[in-house]
Phi, psi and omega in degrees: 000126180273129177239133177217124180227134175297149182304322182289346180266349185291137172271173178257134179245097185239337181278135183301321180295323178290322177296316179298321178298315179298318178299313181298320179296313181295320179293326178291339177270002174098009179284141176281159180303325181292338183264351189299310184298318178299319180289317181296320183285351172288336186246331185229154161277126188246133171290106187293327176296316179293319178300312181297323177295316178297315181293330177293334179265347186281000000 
């Protein structure tokens, strides 16, 4: 599924629970762990420290 959002339309993804929700949605759609960050950043500005922390626990 192709997602494209202009930079000015992107929301911020900073809460760990929201990042985990995004990860779970993408994984349920068949995305591999290696592709998650690329897909999430197409739609959101992501707090990378929080993302890495979530992925370390996942």
